N, C-alpha and C positions, 0 to 999 in steps of 0.2 A: 482451496486446495484439491477436495476431494474432488472435483468437478474435474480433476486435469486430464490429458491425457497420456496415457504409460508409454514414454515416447521407449527407443531401443536404449540410450542412456541412465533410462531410470530403471530401469528391468535390468541391467546388465549390475549398478552401481547400490539395489536397494540390499543385496545381501552383503555386503561387504559393506558398507556404510555405519549395517545393525550387529557388524561384527567389532567393529571400530568403536562403537556404544557400548557395547561391551566390557570392551574392552578398557573404555574411560572409567564405564562405572566400577571396573576392578579396582582400577590404579587409584581412586579416590577410599575406596577401600584400604588399601593401601598404605596411601595417608593417613585415615584414621587410624588406622593402628600403631602406625610410627607417633603421632600427633599424642596417641597415649602412651605408647612408652616412655618417649622423651620426658610426659609429664611426670610418670611416675620411676624417674629417671634408671626406667630399665636400659636406654640406652645413653651415651653422652653425646653433647652438644658438638663439644670440645672434639670426640673424636674420631673414629670413621668405623662406618656400617661399606658391608660388600667392597674394600677400596676404596672408598672413596669422605670425604668430609661430612659426615652429619649433614650440619648446615647447607651444604650446594646438592647434597644428593634430595634433598624436601626442598630448599628452592627450584632444581628442573626439572621434579616431578610435579611440580605444583604450575609451574610454563608447562610441560606437555600438556598435562591434566585441562587448565584453560586455554588452551589456543585449540584441542581436542572439541571442546564443548563447544568454543565460538564458529568454528570450519564446520562444524553439527547444522549448527542454526544459519548460518549464510548457505548452503547446501541443502537443506531444506525451502528457503527460500526463494533460492533461483532454479528450481525441482528438480537439481541435481540427484533430490532422493527423492522418495517419495512417504511424505506425512501428510498429513488432518488434523493443521494445528487449527486454532482459536481464533476469532480476529484480535485478541488479545490476550496478557498474556496473565490478568484475573486482579484484584482487585488487593486480593491480600500479597500476591508477587509483589504488585507497584506498592505499595504501605513495607515491607518486607526491604524490600531494596534501595527503596528509597530511604528507607532508616540505616543502613548498611552503606552504602557512600556517606551517607552525613555523619557519622560516625567517623570512617573512612578519611573523608578527607579533613574534619576535623583536627582527626591524633597524625596525618602528616601534616598539617601546615601549622600545628602548636610543637610537633614535638622533633621531628624532622627537620622544617626551616624554620622553629623559633619564633614562632609568630604569637602577641598574647592577644586577647579577649578580642580589641578590633582586626586581628586579620585572622583569627582561625576559622569565625562564627560568619563571616561572609563567604570562606572558604566551602566550609561545612556546609551550608547552605547551597550553594550553587553546586555541588558536588551531590548533596543528596537532591536536589531538581531536575540535573542529568539522568541520575541513575532513575527517578520514578518517567521521567519523560522518554528513557528508551525505553521499557520495562511495557509503557504503558501506549505509546504509539503505533509498531509495529505488528506483525503478526506475535502471536502467541511463539513462535521456533525462536525470532531473532530476543526478545520479549523475556525468556526463559532461560536463553543459555548465554546472550552479551555479558550483558551483567552480572552476572555470575561467572563465566570465564574470565571477563576484564579485573575482577577483583582476584584473582589465583594468580592467572600472571604477572600483576604490580604484584603481591606478595611473592612470590618467586623470584620477581626479581630484584625488590630487597631483601633478599636473602641472598639471593646470589652477587650482591656488588658491596656486600659488607655494609653497605650504613647500615644496619641493625645486625649487632657480634652476638655472639655465645655469653659476652660480656657485658652485653649493655646493661644500665639500668634509667629509671625514669623518676626525674618526684613530682609528687605531684601537688608540690606547692602547698600540703597541706601543717595546720600546727604541730601536729604530730609526728611529722617527718614522715609518713608514709613513702611507698615506694613502688614502680613496675621494676618486674625484672626481664628478662629477658630468655628466662633459665623456663619461665610459666607464661610469658607472654609468645614467644616461637611454638612451643606447643599448642597452644589453645586458637593460635591464627592457621596450624599446621589442621586441626581437628573441625576448626568452623569452617574453613575454604574446602577441607574434604567433604563436607556435609553437602554446602554450596553445589559444589560443582558433579556431586554425585546424581541429587534429587537432578539435575539441568539432566544431564547426563540418560537413568534414567527415565524422567520424558521422549528423550530424544528417541533411544528405545522401543518405547513402546510408540512413536510414533507423533508423540504432540496430542490431542483434545483429550477424550475423559481415557483415553486405555495409558496414557502416559501422565494423565494425573495419576489415577489409578498405581501407574509403578513407580513414581518418583515417591509416593505416603509409603509405599510398602517397605522403597529402599532406607527411609530413615526409621520407620519402623525398626525394621530388622538390622539397621546399624547401632539405634540406642536401644536395642534391647541388648544385643550383642557386647556392648560396651554396659551396661550393669550389670548381668553375667556376669564378665570378663574382672568387674572390679570388685563383685563379690566373693570370688574364688579367690582373688588377688591377696583380698584382705584376710581369707584364710590359709590360706598358704603362707605369708607373709607372721599372721601370728600363730602357724605351727611353724615355723623355719626358727621365730625367733624364743618359740617359750618350749622346746625340747629337749633342749640341751637340762635345762635345771628341772623342769619332771621328771627326768628320767636320773636322772646324777645320786649317785646311791643304789641304784637299783641290783640288786641278787638275786638272780635262782637256784635252788639247794632243798632238799629236806633239811628242814630243821631252822630256817635261815630267817623265818620271818619271826611276825609277833607273835607272843604267844596267846592266847582266848581259852575261856572258860566255858562252857556250856553245862549248862545244872536240869538235873531230866530227874523225874521222881526223888530228888533227896538225895540225888549221887552227882556227881560234879566230875564234868571231865575236862581235861586240861589235852590242850596239842599247841603245837606250832608250822603257821603255814609255809607253805613250801616256794612265796616269792616274798620277798622286801622291796617293796619300791615310798619308801621313807615320806614323798614329797607327799603322797595322796594316802597315808598310812599314818603321820607323824603329828602329832601336836605341836607345842613350842618349848622347848624345856632347856635350862641351861646341859643334861651335861649331853642333850643328842649331836649325836654329829650330823645328821642332817635336817633337820628341821621340811614342815608339812603343815597342809592345811587344812589335814580331814576337821579340826571342828567347822570350820568355814564350809566345809560340800553337805555335811549332814543339818547346817542349819537351813542351808541352802533348799536342801531333800524336803527340809519336813517346813520348812516355807510353804515349796508348789504344793504339796502335799494338803498341808492345814487351809489355804486357801480353797483353790480345788473344791474339797470336801464342802468349805462350808458354801462357796459359790454356783457349785454346778448347781445342786438340789434346790436352791432360792432360785436360780437366772433359769432350769426349768420346766418349775413348780406356776413359774410367773407365766411362766410363757404361753403355758397350755391354758393360763386361765385366761389369759387377754385374748389367744387366739382360740379357742375353741368355746369360752361360755361369757366371755363382756359382749356385749354386742359393741360392733363398729361405732363411733361417734366420737364423741369431745372428748369422753375417759381414755378412750386408745389412744387418742392423739397427743396428747400431753404428756402419758407418757412415755408415747414413741419421743417427745421430741426431748424427756427429762433424760432418757437411757443415752441418746446421744451425744446429750450437753456432756453425762456425768463420764465414756467414755471418751472423752475430750479436753474434758477438764485433767490440769497438770498432775505429774505426779507426788509433786511437793506437796499442793494442796490436802490431798490424799495423806498423804505423813503427818501435816500439822493437824487434820480431823484425828487420828488417830492418838496424835502426841496430847492434847485438849479433853480428848474427851474416852478413849480407851485405859491411856495408862493411868490417870488418877482412881477407874475402876479395876483393876489389877495390880493393888500395893502399890500403887503411886512410884513403880519404877520401872525401867523398857524391860519387855520380856516376848518370849516368845511370840505366845499367845496374844501379843497385840500389834506384831510384828504379821500374823499368820492373815488375819484378820479385817490387818489392815490393808492386805496387797490382797483379800477379798472382795472388798471393798471395789477395790479397783478394777476385777476381773470380772463383776455381776455383772455391768451392762452390758460388757459384750456377751455373755451368756446369755442374758435379756434376750438382746437387741439378734444373733444368729439365730439360737432357736425358735424364735418368734418367725422368722425367713424361711425358717429351711422346713416350718410346720406351716405355714402360707406356701410352702409349693409340693404338698403332697397335693396332690388330685382331690376335689370334689368328689371325683366318683368313687374315689375309696372307701368316703365314709359313706356316700348312699347305697355303695354295694352288701356295707356293712351293716348301715339302719336295714336296711332291705331282709335279712335275716333273719330280724328280730334283737339284735344285740347290744346293749344298753351302751349308754355314753361315753362311758368310762369303760367300757371293755373295746369299744370301737377307738378308744386314744391310745387306751395301753397298746392291742396287736396289730392297730393298721397305723395309724400315725406316727406313735413315737418311735418303731422301726426304719418307718417309713422315712423317717426326719435324723436319725442317727447321726447318719456320714457330714451330715453339715453343721449337729450342733457340736460334734466332736472334733468339725472343721475348725470352729469359733472358741472352744477351750481351748487348741492348740497354741493357734493367733494373740488371747490372752497370753497364753504360761507363755509365750515367749517375750512377752511385755515386762510381765510380773515379775521373774526369774532375772533381769537382769536391774533392777530400778533400785538407787541406791538413795535415793531421799528417804521412802517410807521408812528404810528400813534403818538409817542414819536417827533418825526420830522415833522410831519406837521399839528397836529390838536392839541395835547392836551394845554392845556390853564390854568390847573389846579386837581388838587388830590380831595380837599375837594369842592362840588358846591354847591354853595344854591341852592336848591325847587325851588325858584322862578328864576334863570337862565338857565332855564333845556329850550334847543333845541325847539322853537315853528317853526320848516319850515314850514308847512301847514299854519299856521296865519300870519308867515311873509312874504307871496309874498302881494307885491305891483306893482298897475300901474302908472306909468310914462307917458310921453309926448312926450319922446326926449327916440331914442335907448338905450337901449334894449330893452324901453317898459314895461317891467316886472321886477320886481329889489325885493331881499330877502336877507333882510340885517345878515337875523338868521344864512345865508350860508355861512355868512365872518365873527363870529366869531367864537373865540376858544373856542372848549367844554372840556368834559372829557370822556370817553368810560371806560369799563369793565377793557379791557384788560393789558391800562395803570395807571388804578386804582391800581388794584393787583399787577402791578409791584412796582409800589410808595411803595405800602403800606407793604410790603418782603420786597421785596431789596435796596430800601430807609432807608427803617426804617421808614416812615410815620406813624401817627396814634400814636403812643406809646402814648400822652397824649393827654390832651382835651374830649371834654368828648364824645367822640368819644364813650366807653363804651369798653371793654375790648379786643385788640390787636388783640389777636389771634379769638374771635370770629368774631370778624369784616371784619379780612382777610378772616379765613377759610367762612366766608358768603359770602364776597366776589367772591373766587371763586365757588362758589354752584351756585350763580345767575349766574356766565358766562357762565356754564355749562348748564346750564335750557336754557341761553338761544342759546346756539348752538345749543342745541338738539331741542332747537325750531325750528330752523330752519330747519333742517333736517328735522323734520317731517312736517311738511308745502311740504317741495318737494318729501319725499315720499309719501304722500296722492296725490299729484298733480301727480306725476310719475303712479300711483296705478289709477287714477283717470282717464285718458291718454289711457292706455292700456285695458280696461275695455271697452271703446269707441269704442277701434280697434278693438278689438274681438268682439261685437257685431253687431260692425259695415261690 
């Protein structure tokens, strides 16, 4: 097609064809969004949308989208539009379309026509073979558009013809009596057809060939990235919506409404009341409390993360410095790299069992905050080593050579050149690790958790618990050897174990969702601190 003569017809219709392909891409994006909205029940399949029944609208859009894609392929084949297709759509597209038509043919034969194993398997093989042939035998324009467009058209017709209704259910015939519902399958089919036809429309928009393949790949990446971001924001928004009523229950602002606090300084005590009363984050649990809260769990989570970071970061960065700057790169460093990657992939319950079997017997045979700190520190350590080592390896050797040329010692070079340049990468690794350990439940359950509803008077006072002794180790802190609560464990007990359904905790659902929201806020706070720290060091590096 690249050598074809540009006729008057081609020149006049090319711009229109590109506009049609662009509109088809837009319809694919709309279908993709509607499919996800229906999947998360933001729109009802039994309701209406812009004045039309939702299922009818989805079916009509699928038919229009599939027809536009097929029409563009035919227009390219008959030289109505100027394109540059390859001889075939490629092996990957052929395999994908063969699988799509194989599965589709089998589903139609077994579910809509009620055929058994003898009936659906030949139908599936036949439709899969047709899909493979239509993709491979014609040129890229027909092979990329016809199979995708036909899937969308047939799916849309099924929606329009009421062969599949919003209340349809298909049994899978398993002993567990599992079944598929239309409320799940219709959104999934819509999203799938949107991706398939969107990819074909993007290839058509790019004129097929290398440019078209690149456009199709970009569209799939953008749609999937947008879906991931949308799902994440939706989860956060859903947690926020469900948790805010319980979180702000009983909040009061005014002089003297908050809890009374006492500060001792040089033998003098100062008492004052905070101007804010926020029961859920300022109270523990008590029989006389009007509103109960999760302050001990918040404090326990904070000290867990701080203790794990203080334990893991110096050891991890030190190990990375040795492996990168001092140890020769050979079998030893390869073994350490494999070991650290394996440890980071180890399930958290294994670390919890390690803490339960190894740490608890050495700290008084009881669950304690210190055992939880060290267990989570061991979980964090491999990632700190991996990311710190990669960040140091990314520092150009020219920096080290220039420092050595000035007569600076190796350690001074590491301290003044390598570490500052690698610090943003190290901070990034710590941020990722904190995001994991702050929400872990299994290690806390086995090593630290001492109760779900802890009175506010039993909040861990780590800073005030240090005591100086006349015998080794000369410094002791009984608070570190006490069991306490943490937000992940408390949320686990509230939801999984059903704790909190009675008593004066308040509405159980509100309490659970508010706890989840506080846990999310604590984790995001650690992320925010890490991001600000990374940004600060990057600015310092740029200025220097």
